[in-house]
PDB file of N, CA, C and O in Angstrom:
ATOM      1  N   MET A   1     102.575  87.944 117.495  1.00  0.00           N
ATOM      2  CA  MET A   1     101.494  88.243 116.895  1.00  0.00           C
ATOM      3  C   MET A   1     100.881  89.257 117.519  1.00  0.00           C
ATOM      4  O   MET A   1     101.157  89.216 118.717  1.00  0.00           O
ATOM      5  N   ALA A   2      99.978  90.394 117.172  1.00  0.00           N
ATOM      6  CA  ALA A   2      99.196  91.510 117.990  1.00  0.00           C
ATOM      7  C   ALA A   2      98.389  90.845 118.470  1.00  0.00           C
ATOM      8  O   ALA A   2      98.045  89.844 117.841  1.00  0.00           O
ATOM      9  N   THR A   3      97.531  91.248 120.269  1.00  0.00           N
ATOM     10  CA  THR A   3      96.744  91.209 120.546  1.00  0.00           C
ATOM     11  C   THR A   3      95.704  92.141 120.710  1.00  0.00           C
ATOM     12  O   THR A   3      94.763  91.748 121.401  1.00  0.00           O
ATOM     13  N   THR A   4      95.628  93.431 120.187  1.00  0.00           N
ATOM     14  CA  THR A   4      94.877  94.261 119.531  1.00  0.00           C
ATOM     15  C   THR A   4      94.965  94.589 118.257  1.00  0.00           C
ATOM     16  O   THR A   4      96.101  94.762 117.816  1.00  0.00           O
ATOM     17  N   LEU A   5      93.706  94.772 117.268  1.00  0.00           N
ATOM     18  CA  LEU A   5      93.493  95.442 115.991  1.00  0.00           C
ATOM     19  C   LEU A   5      94.209  96.849 115.595  1.00  0.00           C
ATOM     20  O   LEU A   5      93.410  97.515 114.937  1.00  0.00           O
ATOM     21  N   THR A   6      94.867  97.208 115.691  1.00  0.00           N
ATOM     22  CA  THR A   6      95.873  98.830 115.418  1.00  0.00           C
ATOM     23  C   THR A   6      96.586  99.372 114.304  1.00  0.00           C
ATOM     24  O   THR A   6      97.551  98.620 114.165  1.00  0.00           O
ATOM     25  N   ARG A   7      96.627 100.107 113.590  1.00  0.00           N
ATOM     26  CA  ARG A   7      96.874 100.220 112.183  1.00  0.00           C
ATOM     27  C   ARG A   7      98.703 100.951 112.766  1.00  0.00           C
ATOM     28  O   ARG A   7      98.639 101.955 113.475  1.00  0.00           O
ATOM     29  N   PRO A   8      99.806 100.530 112.507  1.00  0.00           N
ATOM     30  CA  PRO A   8     101.246 100.682 112.850  1.00  0.00           C
ATOM     31  C   PRO A   8     102.085 101.777 112.470  1.00  0.00           C
ATOM     32  O   PRO A   8     102.893 101.457 111.599  1.00  0.00           O
ATOM     33  N   ARG A   9     102.147 102.936 112.839  1.00  0.00           N
ATOM     34  CA  ARG A   9     102.656 104.068 112.574  1.00  0.00           C
ATOM     35  C   ARG A   9     103.605 103.864 111.184  1.00  0.00           C
ATOM     36  O   ARG A   9     103.822 104.611 110.231  1.00  0.00           O
ATOM     37  N   ASN A  10     104.010 102.669 111.479  1.00  0.00           N
ATOM     38  CA  ASN A  10     105.822 102.191 110.678  1.00  0.00           C
ATOM     39  C   ASN A  10     105.054 101.105 109.805  1.00  0.00           C
ATOM     40  O   ASN A  10     104.595 100.013 110.140  1.00  0.00           O
ATOM     41  N   GLY A  11     105.066 101.962 108.192  1.00  0.00           N
ATOM     42  CA  GLY A  11     104.850 100.544 107.565  1.00  0.00           C
ATOM     43  C   GLY A  11     103.464 100.723 106.502  1.00  0.00           C
ATOM     44  O   GLY A  11     102.917 100.133 105.570  1.00  0.00           O
ATOM     45  N   ALA A  12     103.338 101.803 107.232  1.00  0.00           N
ATOM     46  CA  ALA A  12     101.781 101.735 106.022  1.00  0.00           C
ATOM     47  C   ALA A  12     101.683 102.047 104.819  1.00  0.00           C
ATOM     48  O   ALA A  12     102.405 101.166 104.354  1.00  0.00           O
ATOM     49  N   VAL A  13     101.550 102.275 104.478  1.00  0.00           N
ATOM     50  CA  VAL A  13     101.103 102.192 102.611  1.00  0.00           C
ATOM     51  C   VAL A  13     100.346 103.661 102.400  1.00  0.00           C
ATOM     52  O   VAL A  13     100.795 104.785 102.173  1.00  0.00           O
ATOM     53  N   ILE A  14      99.601 103.379 102.497  1.00  0.00           N
ATOM     54  CA  ILE A  14      98.028 104.240 102.708  1.00  0.00           C
ATOM     55  C   ILE A  14      97.734 104.614 103.745  1.00  0.00           C
ATOM     56  O   ILE A  14      98.019 105.726 104.190  1.00  0.00           O
ATOM     57  N   ALA A  15      96.892 103.447 104.514  1.00  0.00           N
ATOM     58  CA  ALA A  15      95.974 103.947 105.578  1.00  0.00           C
ATOM     59  C   ALA A  15      96.553 103.211 107.347  1.00  0.00           C
ATOM     60  O   ALA A  15      96.396 103.295 108.565  1.00  0.00           O
ATOM     61  N   GLY A  16      97.403 102.396 106.068  1.00  0.00           N
ATOM     62  CA  GLY A  16      97.890 101.030 107.149  1.00  0.00           C
ATOM     63  C   GLY A  16      97.199 100.171 107.738  1.00  0.00           C
ATOM     64  O   GLY A  16      97.428  99.437 108.700  1.00  0.00           O
ATOM     65  N   VAL A  17      96.013 100.377 106.841  1.00  0.00           N
ATOM     66  CA  VAL A  17      95.036  99.240 107.332  1.00  0.00           C
ATOM     67  C   VAL A  17      95.306  97.431 107.155  1.00  0.00           C
ATOM     68  O   VAL A  17      95.267  96.583 108.047  1.00  0.00           O
ATOM     69  N   CYS A  18      95.717  97.155 104.954  1.00  0.00           N
ATOM     70  CA  CYS A  18      96.707  96.640 105.953  1.00  0.00           C
ATOM     71  C   CYS A  18      97.806  96.014 106.719  1.00  0.00           C
ATOM     72  O   CYS A  18      97.658  94.965 107.345  1.00  0.00           O
ATOM     73  N   ALA A  19      98.759  96.587 106.664  1.00  0.00           N
ATOM     74  CA  ALA A  19      99.523  96.860 107.721  1.00  0.00           C
ATOM     75  C   ALA A  19      98.868  95.960 109.013  1.00  0.00           C
ATOM     76  O   ALA A  19      98.888  94.738 109.168  1.00  0.00           O
ATOM     77  N   GLY A  20      98.277  97.021 109.888  1.00  0.00           N
ATOM     78  CA  GLY A  20      97.791  96.869 111.097  1.00  0.00           C
ATOM     79  C   GLY A  20      96.592  94.515 111.171  1.00  0.00           C
ATOM     80  O   GLY A  20      96.618  93.639 112.035  1.00  0.00           O
ATOM     81  N   LEU A  21      95.685  94.615 109.469  1.00  0.00           N
ATOM     82  CA  LEU A  21      95.258  93.678 109.293  1.00  0.00           C
ATOM     83  C   LEU A  21      96.275  92.012 109.580  1.00  0.00           C
ATOM     84  O   LEU A  21      96.005  90.964 110.165  1.00  0.00           O
ATOM     85  N   ALA A  22      97.624  92.568 108.731  1.00  0.00           N
ATOM     86  CA  ALA A  22      98.256  91.897 109.084  1.00  0.00           C
ATOM     87  C   ALA A  22      99.302  91.480 109.580  1.00  0.00           C
ATOM     88  O   ALA A  22     100.043  90.621 109.101  1.00  0.00           O
ATOM     89  N   GLN A  23      99.455  92.176 110.767  1.00  0.00           N
ATOM     90  CA  GLN A  23     100.255  92.017 111.763  1.00  0.00           C
ATOM     91  C   GLN A  23      99.026  91.167 112.558  1.00  0.00           C
ATOM     92  O   GLN A  23      99.214  90.168 113.251  1.00  0.00           O
ATOM     93  N   ARG A  24      98.279  91.535 112.403  1.00  0.00           N
ATOM     94  CA  ARG A  24      97.721  91.084 114.118  1.00  0.00           C
ATOM     95  C   ARG A  24      97.011  89.275 113.592  1.00  0.00           C
ATOM     96  O   ARG A  24      96.851  88.179 114.128  1.00  0.00           O
ATOM     97  N   PHE A  25      96.859  89.698 112.707  1.00  0.00           N
ATOM     98  CA  PHE A  25      96.665  87.879 112.201  1.00  0.00           C
ATOM     99  C   PHE A  25      97.948  87.076 111.552  1.00  0.00           C
ATOM    100  O   PHE A  25      98.031  86.034 110.902  1.00  0.00           O
ATOM    101  N   GLY A  26      98.972  88.101 112.058  1.00  0.00           N
ATOM    102  CA  GLY A  26     100.697  87.509 112.000  1.00  0.00           C
ATOM    103  C   GLY A  26     100.454  86.649 110.551  1.00  0.00           C
ATOM    104  O   GLY A  26     100.549  85.423 110.492  1.00  0.00           O
ATOM    105  N   LEU A  27     100.098  87.593 109.305  1.00  0.00           N
ATOM    106  CA  LEU A  27     100.791  88.044 108.215  1.00  0.00           C
ATOM    107  C   LEU A  27     101.491  88.637 107.572  1.00  0.00           C
ATOM    108  O   LEU A  27     101.205  89.834 107.618  1.00  0.00           O
ATOM    109  N   SER A  28     102.540  88.357 106.783  1.00  0.00           N
ATOM    110  CA  SER A  28     103.268  89.000 105.653  1.00  0.00           C
ATOM    111  C   SER A  28     102.105  90.631 104.963  1.00  0.00           C
ATOM    112  O   SER A  28     101.108  90.315 104.314  1.00  0.00           O
ATOM    113  N   PRO A  29     102.383  92.193 105.191  1.00  0.00           N
ATOM    114  CA  PRO A  29     102.367  93.236 105.295  1.00  0.00           C
ATOM    115  C   PRO A  29     101.257  92.753 103.340  1.00  0.00           C
ATOM    116  O   PRO A  29     100.068  92.852 103.033  1.00  0.00           O
ATOM    117  N   PHE A  30     102.554  92.254 102.539  1.00  0.00           N
ATOM    118  CA  PHE A  30     102.249  92.148 100.748  1.00  0.00           C
ATOM    119  C   PHE A  30     101.535  90.795 100.679  1.00  0.00           C
ATOM    120  O   PHE A  30     100.790  90.615  99.715  1.00  0.00           O
ATOM    121  N   VAL A  31     101.663  89.900 101.515  1.00  0.00           N
ATOM    122  CA  VAL A  31      99.969  89.074 101.627  1.00  0.00           C
ATOM    123  C   VAL A  31      98.780  89.339 101.945  1.00  0.00           C
ATOM    124  O   VAL A  31      97.867  88.521 101.839  1.00  0.00           O
ATOM    125  N   VAL A  32      98.663  90.348 102.312  1.00  0.00           N
ATOM    126  CA  VAL A  32      97.447  90.443 102.667  1.00  0.00           C
ATOM    127  C   VAL A  32      97.236  91.979 101.335  1.00  0.00           C
ATOM    128  O   VAL A  32      96.591  91.693 100.327  1.00  0.00           O
ATOM    129  N   ARG A  33      97.524  92.744 101.394  1.00  0.00           N
ATOM    130  CA  ARG A  33      97.721  94.134 100.105  1.00  0.00           C
ATOM    131  C   ARG A  33      97.799  93.358  98.942  1.00  0.00           C
ATOM    132  O   ARG A  33      97.435  93.926  97.912  1.00  0.00           O
ATOM    133  N   LEU A  34      98.192  92.174  98.852  1.00  0.00           N
ATOM    134  CA  LEU A  34      97.880  91.424  97.547  1.00  0.00           C
ATOM    135  C   LEU A  34      96.107  90.524  98.140  1.00  0.00           C
ATOM    136  O   LEU A  34      94.954  90.952  98.187  1.00  0.00           O
ATOM    137  N   ILE A  35      96.493  89.687  98.356  1.00  0.00           N
ATOM    138  CA  ILE A  35      94.526  90.250  98.680  1.00  0.00           C
ATOM    139  C   ILE A  35      93.905  91.051  98.587  1.00  0.00           C
ATOM    140  O   ILE A  35      92.884  90.932  97.909  1.00  0.00           O
ATOM    141  N   PHE A  36      94.154  92.014  99.092  1.00  0.00           N
ATOM    142  CA  PHE A  36      93.014  92.665  98.627  1.00  0.00           C
ATOM    143  C   PHE A  36      92.551  93.231  97.666  1.00  0.00           C
ATOM    144  O   PHE A  36      91.406  93.417  97.254  1.00  0.00           O
ATOM    145  N   LEU A  37      94.088  93.647  97.142  1.00  0.00           N
ATOM    146  CA  LEU A  37      93.627  94.566  95.191  1.00  0.00           C
ATOM    147  C   LEU A  37      92.932  92.813  94.787  1.00  0.00           C
ATOM    148  O   LEU A  37      91.707  92.936  94.804  1.00  0.00           O
ATOM    149  N   LEU A  38      93.254  91.562  94.506  1.00  0.00           N
ATOM    150  CA  LEU A  38      92.676  90.860  94.102  1.00  0.00           C
ATOM    151  C   LEU A  38      91.351  90.737  94.383  1.00  0.00           C
ATOM    152  O   LEU A  38      90.648  90.742  93.372  1.00  0.00           O
ATOM    153  N   SER A  39      90.755  90.624  95.452  1.00  0.00           N
ATOM    154  CA  SER A  39      89.704  91.077  95.915  1.00  0.00           C
ATOM    155  C   SER A  39      88.457  92.302  94.514  1.00  0.00           C
ATOM    156  O   SER A  39      87.445  92.062  93.856  1.00  0.00           O
ATOM    157  N   CYS A  40      89.216  93.336  94.674  1.00  0.00           N
ATOM    158  CA  CYS A  40      88.965  94.260  93.981  1.00  0.00           C
ATOM    159  C   CYS A  40      88.619  94.022  92.239  1.00  0.00           C
ATOM    160  O   CYS A  40      87.898  94.594  91.421  1.00  0.00           O
ATOM    161  N   LEU A  41      89.777  92.591  92.200  1.00  0.00           N
ATOM    162  CA  LEU A  41      88.565  92.338  91.039  1.00  0.00           C
ATOM    163  C   LEU A  41      87.127  91.615  91.196  1.00  0.00           C
ATOM    164  O   LEU A  41      86.535  91.106  90.244  1.00  0.00           O
ATOM    165  N   LEU A  42      86.781  91.631  92.145  1.00  0.00           N
ATOM    166  CA  LEU A  42      85.550  90.750  92.372  1.00  0.00           C
ATOM    167  C   LEU A  42      84.543  92.075  92.979  1.00  0.00           C
ATOM    168  O   LEU A  42      84.967  93.070  93.567  1.00  0.00           O
ATOM    169  N   PRO A  43      82.725  91.680  92.562  1.00  0.00           N
ATOM    170  CA  PRO A  43      82.217  92.496  92.975  1.00  0.00           C
ATOM    171  C   PRO A  43      82.016  92.578  94.421  1.00  0.00           C
ATOM    172  O   PRO A  43      81.853  91.435  94.847  1.00  0.00           O
ATOM    173  N   GLY A  44      81.943  93.704  95.626  1.00  0.00           N
ATOM    174  CA  GLY A  44      82.042  93.670  96.436  1.00  0.00           C
ATOM    175  C   GLY A  44      82.727  95.010  96.996  1.00  0.00           C
ATOM    176  O   GLY A  44      83.916  95.133  96.700  1.00  0.00           O
ATOM    177  N   PRO A  45      82.202  95.932  97.689  1.00  0.00           N
ATOM    178  CA  PRO A  45      82.199  96.729  99.026  1.00  0.00           C
ATOM    179  C   PRO A  45      83.399  97.409  99.591  1.00  0.00           C
ATOM    180  O   PRO A  45      83.605  98.522 100.075  1.00  0.00           O
ATOM    181  N   GLN A  46      84.520  95.755  99.231  1.00  0.00           N
ATOM    182  CA  GLN A  46      86.329  96.697  98.947  1.00  0.00           C
ATOM    183  C   GLN A  46      86.641  97.679 100.148  1.00  0.00           C
ATOM    184  O   GLN A  46      86.898  97.624 101.351  1.00  0.00           O
ATOM    185  N   PHE A  47      86.431  98.847  98.880  1.00  0.00           N
ATOM    186  CA  PHE A  47      87.167 100.020  98.598  1.00  0.00           C
ATOM    187  C   PHE A  47      85.663 100.775 100.983  1.00  0.00           C
ATOM    188  O   PHE A  47      85.806 101.214 102.124  1.00  0.00           O
ATOM    189  N   VAL A  48      84.402 100.206  99.769  1.00  0.00           N
ATOM    190  CA  VAL A  48      83.812 100.740 101.609  1.00  0.00           C
ATOM    191  C   VAL A  48      85.239  99.844 103.031  1.00  0.00           C
ATOM    192  O   VAL A  48      86.340 100.387 103.114  1.00  0.00           O
ATOM    193  N   VAL A  49      85.043  99.018 103.617  1.00  0.00           N
ATOM    194  CA  VAL A  49      85.341  97.889 104.111  1.00  0.00           C
ATOM    195  C   VAL A  49      86.389  98.489 104.251  1.00  0.00           C
ATOM    196  O   VAL A  49      86.506  98.790 105.439  1.00  0.00           O
ATOM    197  N   TYR A  50      87.367  98.885 103.561  1.00  0.00           N
ATOM    198  CA  TYR A  50      88.738 100.023 103.844  1.00  0.00           C
ATOM    199  C   TYR A  50      88.609 101.195 104.359  1.00  0.00           C
ATOM    200  O   TYR A  50      89.602 101.510 105.014  1.00  0.00           O
ATOM    201  N   ILE A  51      87.481 102.271 104.324  1.00  0.00           N
ATOM    202  CA  ILE A  51      87.349 103.691 103.906  1.00  0.00           C
ATOM    203  C   ILE A  51      86.718 103.481 105.710  1.00  0.00           C
ATOM    204  O   ILE A  51      86.858 104.349 106.572  1.00  0.00           O
ATOM    205  N   VAL A  52      85.846 101.752 105.991  1.00  0.00           N
ATOM    206  CA  VAL A  52      85.684 102.054 107.033  1.00  0.00           C
ATOM    207  C   VAL A  52      86.126 101.792 108.748  1.00  0.00           C
ATOM    208  O   VAL A  52      85.864 102.082 109.915  1.00  0.00           O
ATOM    209  N   LEU A  53      86.970 101.033 107.865  1.00  0.00           N
ATOM    210  CA  LEU A  53      88.257  99.727 109.062  1.00  0.00           C
ATOM    211  C   LEU A  53      89.467 101.701 109.160  1.00  0.00           C
ATOM    212  O   LEU A  53      89.886 102.128 110.236  1.00  0.00           O
ATOM    213  N   TRP A  54      89.713 102.446 107.778  1.00  0.00           N
ATOM    214  CA  TRP A  54      90.652 103.601 108.580  1.00  0.00           C
ATOM    215  C   TRP A  54      90.037 104.241 110.098  1.00  0.00           C
ATOM    216  O   TRP A  54      90.453 104.400 111.246  1.00  0.00           O
ATOM    217  N   ILE A  55      88.951 104.455 109.417  1.00  0.00           N
ATOM    218  CA  ILE A  55      88.377 105.296 109.814  1.00  0.00           C
ATOM    219  C   ILE A  55      88.139 104.703 111.734  1.00  0.00           C
ATOM    220  O   ILE A  55      88.266 105.528 112.638  1.00  0.00           O
ATOM    221  N   LEU A  56      87.838 103.379 111.995  1.00  0.00           N
ATOM    222  CA  LEU A  56      87.783 102.424 112.559  1.00  0.00           C
ATOM    223  C   LEU A  56      88.686 102.713 113.687  1.00  0.00           C
ATOM    224  O   LEU A  56      88.376 103.342 114.698  1.00  0.00           O
ATOM    225  N   MET A  57      90.348 101.960 113.296  1.00  0.00           N
ATOM    226  CA  MET A  57      90.679 101.878 113.357  1.00  0.00           C
ATOM    227  C   MET A  57      92.265 102.097 114.236  1.00  0.00           C
ATOM    228  O   MET A  57      93.377 102.303 113.750  1.00  0.00           O
ATOM    229  N   PRO A  58      91.885 101.970 115.581  1.00  0.00           N
ATOM    230  CA  PRO A  58      93.652 103.041 116.014  1.00  0.00           C
ATOM    231  C   PRO A  58      94.496 103.184 115.739  1.00  0.00           C
ATOM    232  O   PRO A  58      94.896 102.222 115.083  1.00  0.00           O
ATOM    233  N   LYS A  59      95.381 104.141 115.863  1.00  0.00           N
ATOM    234  CA  LYS A  59      97.125 104.455 115.649  1.00  0.00           C
ATOM    235  C   LYS A  59      98.005 103.887 116.897  1.00  0.00           C
ATOM    236  O   LYS A  59      98.272 104.449 117.959  1.00  0.00           O
ATOM    237  N   ALA A  60      98.282 102.901 116.541  1.00  0.00           N
ATOM    238  CA  ALA A  60      99.379 102.320 117.305  1.00  0.00           C
ATOM    239  C   ALA A  60      99.495 103.271 117.754  1.00  0.00           C
ATOM    240  O   ALA A  60      99.626 104.312 117.109  1.00  0.00           O
ATOM    241  N   PRO A  61      99.468 103.119 120.011  1.00  0.00           N
ATOM    242  CA  PRO A  61     100.221 104.653 120.076  1.00  0.00           C
ATOM    243  C   PRO A  61     102.646 104.709 120.693  1.00  0.00           C
ATOM    244  O   PRO A  61     103.557 105.261 121.310  1.00  0.00           O
ATOM    245  N   TYR A  62     102.189 103.600 119.780  1.00  0.00           N
ATOM    246  CA  TYR A  62     103.839 103.395 119.493  1.00  0.00           C
ATOM    247  C   TYR A  62     104.378 103.593 118.583  1.00  0.00           C
ATOM    248  O   TYR A  62     105.591 103.392 118.527  1.00  0.00           O
TER     249      TYR A  62
END
């Protein structure tokens, strides 16, 4: 489990936000992406949150 919230340089599909969240919380990137896609079926600001995380999460240094 990673200790900081960063976007990985490898394994990113669009921006690496889901992969970074999965890495931070010790989950599979597939599971986090699936949860995000399913949450898009519900009303809410999912895309805004994704874009904000894309901007705020730094890229991993390695």
